[in-house]
C-alpha angles and dihedrals in degrees: 000000000000090000092054091048093050092047091050090051091048089060093054109099093205092054091046092052092046092052095044092049096045115121110275095009098113092052093047096045097044091062092061106022118060094195147307097252132055091243092054093049093047091050092051092045091050090051093050092046090051087057091055097258127135117237134207119187121202125186107219122203129130089194098054099129100145109088093190091056090048091053091054090064 
């Protein structure tokens, strides 16, 4: 039940904006999330690799039901 409630909240654009704009959120999130688009993630990964770091990219999404869309990434 909690999972369904959290997923429903995660789809609400107003909740998403409130969380992303909360004080300290950008600093906290940027440490663990490279970006929300492929281009952003690739840029961050390239930067880390150029500094000699190893990179693993995970696509998160509990609601990823479309296999074709997953294959595009």
